[in-house]
VMD Tcl script that draws the C-alpha trace (Angstrom):
set ca {
  {-3.27 0.65 9.83}
  {-1.02 1.48 6.88}
  {-2.81 2.75 3.79}
  {-1.10 1.48 0.62}
  {-1.70 2.48 -2.99}
  {-0.57 -0.09 -5.57}
  {-0.35 1.30 -9.10}
  {-0.26 -0.96 -12.15}
  {-2.15 -3.59 -10.21}
  {-3.26 -5.44 -13.33}
  {0.26 -6.72 -14.05}
  {1.92 -9.84 -12.67}
  {3.41 -8.11 -9.62}
  {0.28 -6.08 -8.91}
  {-1.88 -9.19 -9.08}
  {0.54 -10.91 -6.72}
  {0.10 -8.08 -4.20}
  {-3.67 -8.49 -4.51}
  {-3.37 -12.19 -3.73}
  {-1.18 -11.53 -0.67}
  {-3.22 -8.64 0.71}
  {-5.32 -10.80 3.03}
  {-2.14 -12.00 4.77}
  {-1.38 -8.44 5.91}
  {-4.22 -7.24 8.17}
  {-1.98 -4.35 9.28}
  {-2.43 -2.77 5.87}
  {-5.31 -1.35 3.85}
  {-4.73 -1.63 0.10}
  {-6.03 0.42 -2.79}
  {-5.31 -1.37 -6.06}
  {-5.37 0.70 -9.24}
  {-5.10 -0.77 -12.74}
  {-4.15 1.39 -15.73}
  {-7.84 1.91 -16.50}
  {-8.41 3.32 -13.02}
  {-5.20 5.33 -12.74}
  {-2.83 6.47 -15.48}
  {0.40 7.79 -13.93}
  {1.19 9.74 -17.11}
  {-1.75 12.03 -16.29}
  {-0.92 14.39 -13.37}
  {-4.54 15.48 -12.95}
  {-5.63 11.90 -12.24}
  {-2.92 11.60 -9.59}
  {-3.83 14.93 -8.00}
  {-7.50 13.98 -7.84}
  {-6.75 10.63 -6.21}
  {-4.06 11.74 -3.75}
  {-6.10 14.76 -2.61}
  {-8.95 12.45 -1.54}
  {-6.92 9.64 0.02}
  {-4.38 9.56 2.81}
  {-1.79 7.07 1.61}
  {1.17 6.09 3.75}
  {2.86 4.18 0.91}
  {2.65 3.99 -2.87}
  {4.03 0.81 -4.45}
  {4.60 1.61 -8.11}
  {4.16 -1.46 -10.28}
  {3.10 0.61 -13.31}
  {5.70 0.29 -16.07}
  {6.26 -0.10 -19.78}
  {8.08 -3.43 -19.88}
  {8.19 -4.39 -23.57}
  {11.95 -4.31 -24.15}
  {11.78 -4.93 -27.90}
  {8.98 -2.40 -28.51}
  {10.77 0.20 -26.36}
  {13.63 0.11 -28.85}
  {11.26 0.89 -31.70}
  {9.05 3.35 -29.81}
  {11.23 4.85 -27.05}
  {8.85 7.77 -26.49}
  {6.24 5.33 -25.15}
  {8.71 3.80 -22.71}
  {9.88 7.21 -21.47}
  {6.30 8.46 -21.15}
  {5.52 5.78 -18.55}
  {8.87 4.81 -17.05}
  {10.28 8.33 -16.76}
  {7.62 11.05 -17.01}
  {4.95 8.94 -15.35}
  {7.29 8.13 -12.48}
  {8.15 11.84 -12.19}
  {4.44 12.64 -11.86}
  {4.04 9.97 -9.20}
  {7.08 11.19 -7.25}
  {5.71 14.74 -7.24}
  {2.31 13.54 -5.99}
  {4.00 11.52 -3.24}
  {6.04 14.56 -2.24}
  {2.99 16.85 -2.13}
  {0.97 14.44 -0.02}
  {3.76 13.02 2.16}
  {3.48 9.49 0.80}
  {6.46 7.11 0.81}
  {7.17 5.88 -2.73}
  {8.34 2.29 -3.28}
  {9.38 2.05 -6.92}
  {10.20 -1.13 -8.85}
  {13.21 -0.82 -11.16}
  {15.36 -3.22 -13.14}
  {18.71 -4.90 -13.71}
  {18.68 -3.32 -17.18}
  {20.02 -0.04 -15.78}
  {23.45 -1.76 -16.05}
  {25.43 -2.54 -19.21}
  {26.25 -6.15 -18.35}
  {30.01 -5.81 -18.77}
  {30.89 -6.46 -15.12}
  {32.17 -9.96 -14.37}
  {30.60 -10.23 -10.92}
  {27.21 -9.31 -9.45}
  {26.15 -5.66 -9.55}
  {25.86 -3.81 -6.23}
  {23.70 -0.77 -5.53}
  {26.85 1.37 -5.67}
  {27.91 0.28 -9.15}
  {27.73 2.80 -11.97}
  {24.64 2.56 -14.14}
  {25.00 2.45 -17.92}
  {21.93 1.10 -19.72}
  {22.41 -0.18 -23.27}
  {18.81 -0.17 -24.50}
  {15.87 2.25 -24.46}
  {13.95 0.30 -21.83}
  {16.91 0.49 -19.44}
  {17.43 4.19 -20.18}
  {13.77 4.96 -19.49}
  {13.86 3.08 -16.19}
  {17.06 4.83 -15.12}
  {15.53 8.21 -15.92}
  {12.62 7.31 -13.66}
  {15.07 6.49 -10.88}
  {16.79 9.85 -11.37}
  {13.51 11.77 -11.18}
  {12.67 10.06 -7.89}
  {16.07 10.89 -6.42}
  {15.73 14.54 -7.51}
  {12.19 14.99 -6.19}
  {11.91 12.78 -3.12}
  {14.59 12.80 -0.39}
  {13.00 9.73 1.19}
  {12.19 6.88 -1.19}
  {12.74 3.22 -1.96}
  {14.00 2.10 -5.36}
  {14.04 -1.69 -5.68}
  {15.85 -3.17 -8.65}
  {14.93 -6.72 -9.50}
  {15.95 -9.21 -12.17}
  {14.05 -11.47 -14.60}
  {10.75 -11.11 -12.73}
  {8.16 -13.82 -13.31}
  {4.94 -15.13 -11.82}
  {3.84 -18.73 -12.02}
  {0.19 -17.63 -11.98}
  {-0.11 -14.26 -13.72}
  {0.95 -12.40 -16.83}
  {3.08 -13.08 -19.88}
  {6.55 -14.07 -18.74}
  {9.34 -16.52 -19.47}
  {8.20 -19.09 -16.89}
  {4.62 -19.31 -18.13}
  {5.68 -19.22 -21.79}
  {8.12 -22.11 -21.38}
  {5.58 -24.14 -19.42}
  {2.82 -23.51 -21.97}
  {5.04 -24.54 -24.89}
  {6.32 -27.61 -23.05}
  {2.82 -28.78 -22.18}
  {1.90 -28.36 -25.85}
  {4.85 -30.58 -26.81}
  {6.77 -27.86 -28.63}
  {10.55 -27.98 -29.00}
  {12.29 -25.27 -26.96}
  {15.21 -23.30 -28.44}
  {16.72 -21.21 -25.63}
  {19.82 -19.01 -25.44}
  {22.58 -18.99 -22.85}
  {23.89 -15.59 -23.98}
  {22.68 -13.80 -20.85}
  {23.00 -14.50 -17.14}
  {20.70 -13.15 -14.45}
  {18.74 -14.08 -11.37}
  {15.14 -15.17 -12.01}
  {12.90 -13.68 -9.34}
  {9.46 -14.90 -8.32}
  {6.98 -12.03 -8.03}
  {5.65 -13.53 -4.81}
  {9.08 -13.39 -3.17}
  {9.53 -9.75 -4.23}
  {6.07 -8.76 -2.98}
  {6.65 -10.42 0.39}
  {10.01 -8.66 0.73}
  {8.41 -5.28 0.07}
  {5.55 -5.82 2.51}
  {7.53 -7.50 5.27}
  {10.85 -5.68 5.12}
  {9.90 -2.20 3.92}
  {6.26 -1.53 4.76}
  {6.23 -3.31 8.14}
  {9.88 -3.22 9.22}
  {10.74 0.18 7.72}
  {14.21 -0.40 6.29}
  {16.36 2.72 5.71}
  {15.46 4.71 2.60}
  {17.49 4.16 -0.57}
  {18.19 1.75 -3.42}
  {17.90 -1.99 -2.91}
  {18.57 -5.03 -5.09}
  {16.24 -7.98 -4.65}
  {16.35 -11.32 -6.48}
  {15.88 -14.98 -5.61}
  {19.68 -15.11 -5.53}
  {20.63 -17.92 -7.91}
  {22.41 -16.78 -11.11}
  {21.64 -18.74 -14.28}
  {21.25 -18.40 -18.02}
  {17.89 -18.46 -19.80}
  {18.73 -21.99 -20.92}
  {19.38 -23.08 -17.34}
  {16.18 -21.38 -16.20}
  {14.19 -23.24 -18.85}
  {15.73 -26.51 -17.66}
  {14.74 -25.64 -14.08}
  {11.16 -24.95 -15.17}
  {10.97 -28.32 -16.88}
  {12.42 -30.04 -13.81}
  {9.94 -28.32 -11.47}
  {7.01 -29.46 -13.56}
  {8.21 -33.03 -14.20}
  {8.60 -32.33 -17.91}
  {12.30 -33.09 -18.29}
  {12.82 -35.56 -21.12}
  {9.27 -35.10 -22.38}
  {10.11 -32.15 -24.63}
  {13.20 -31.22 -26.61}
  {15.31 -28.46 -25.02}
  {17.91 -27.08 -27.44}
  {20.68 -24.59 -26.73}
  {20.20 -21.82 -29.31}
  {23.43 -19.97 -30.05}
  {21.79 -17.77 -32.70}
  {19.69 -15.70 -30.31}
  {17.82 -12.97 -32.20}
  {16.91 -9.74 -30.43}
  {16.32 -6.21 -31.71}
  {17.26 -4.56 -28.42}
  {20.74 -4.94 -26.95}
  {20.59 -6.84 -23.67}
  {23.15 -6.97 -20.84}
  {25.27 -10.12 -20.96}
  {25.46 -10.18 -17.18}
  {22.66 -8.70 -15.12}
  {23.19 -10.56 -11.86}
  {22.29 -8.32 -8.91}
  {24.05 -8.62 -5.59}
}
mol new
graphics top color blue
foreach p $ca { graphics top sphere $p radius 0.5 }
foreach p [lrange $ca 0 end-1] q [lrange $ca 1 end] { graphics top cylinder $p $q radius 0.2 }
display resetview
């Protein structure tokens, strides 16, 4: 029986793990929301890890507001860097394998093709910089770890994300103005969760950095069109290509992960 701690379990990925837990009788899960466990507080981590005997920690806790991170970078770094450092140190002290979720935003988007795990990182916004710093802390502290970078993560059931926002607006009959200025690989949280549980927790892949997406590159405009198609809403709402995309934070033009 593998004992698994899931931090940040109130977010879309954490809730997805909770839904899938019953499909994995080989594992015993301990789900912790922010209210139950704040990774920015080392004493909370020490108290928890000293009582439990975790085999794995899947870190879904993150500050993910890209626009707000640009305005308040200290908040992003507190969670995505210092919080991750605290978690890595706890995992080291108590011999727990850390599985950390990272992002395509650690790259600058200037590459023409898909990014591999060996490509040089160069984030262009504060969110990306904070996530990269978290990766670096893990690599410094834990010899054995998993860092999984994913792209354009969404859940059809949980959280505030592009998929659910587009669907909500379409069902309300609102016109949709969507950019094609960025290209990435939308990734269903359920697919990512199953990969982590099946391939890493159960199959024990070699330690290191991994890229995981659903594999099909597209723009936000193309993704919106796909969402409408999936929900039989094509032609029922107006989908407009918006070339005047407004964003406070710089975003990578290409964030396709290989």
